[in-house]
Phi, psi and omega in degrees: 000146180239136178286143180220157170266141186231135169248123184242132177216124173233123177240147176216185183300326186236007182204167177212132177229131177214147176195161173246141181203180172248155180205197181227148174231137175215119182053252186253017187235131175244133181231133178202163176250149175265184184292342181262004178087005175287145180259131182245141178229129174243122180241115183263120177253179180300315186236012180204167175227133174257138176234118179244144174224130181230134179155238180299336172214157181240139177213154173217115178241138175242129183246131177209136176283340186281332182199161174292148182232178180252149176227148179235134178228121181238130177207138177047051179062017174249140181236128180242132178249127182241160164258135181249125174250108182278126181260332178212138180212107182230137172226105178201153177050046179056039180219137177242126177235124179227124173244131186206161174247143171257129180241142174228122184054045178065015179242133178291121178252346177198147172240128187224158173230131176243125178233124178231123175247138180219147178204000000 
């Protein structure tokens, strides 16, 4: 594993989260903690990216341009299942850009952008 610096930015219709931190990269996996102690995992596959977050809340989102995917968000003993429609998915020059919609019962409930830069 190699240590890296990370810039994290997630924006959605009603919120924005950003922070800088250090993490580790090994092959296709990036691991880092945020300022609240949550652990983040980014797993880059050939045609998709998985994003996991564990801590005060747990989530697993899978992003793919080829088809809709499922996402899970758990907080305070509540579990929400979403359909994810990925609109943009880029990994180049040590940067990950993902634009996506979250759907619940075929209705868009959030539009988000995830940007991660690492070096």
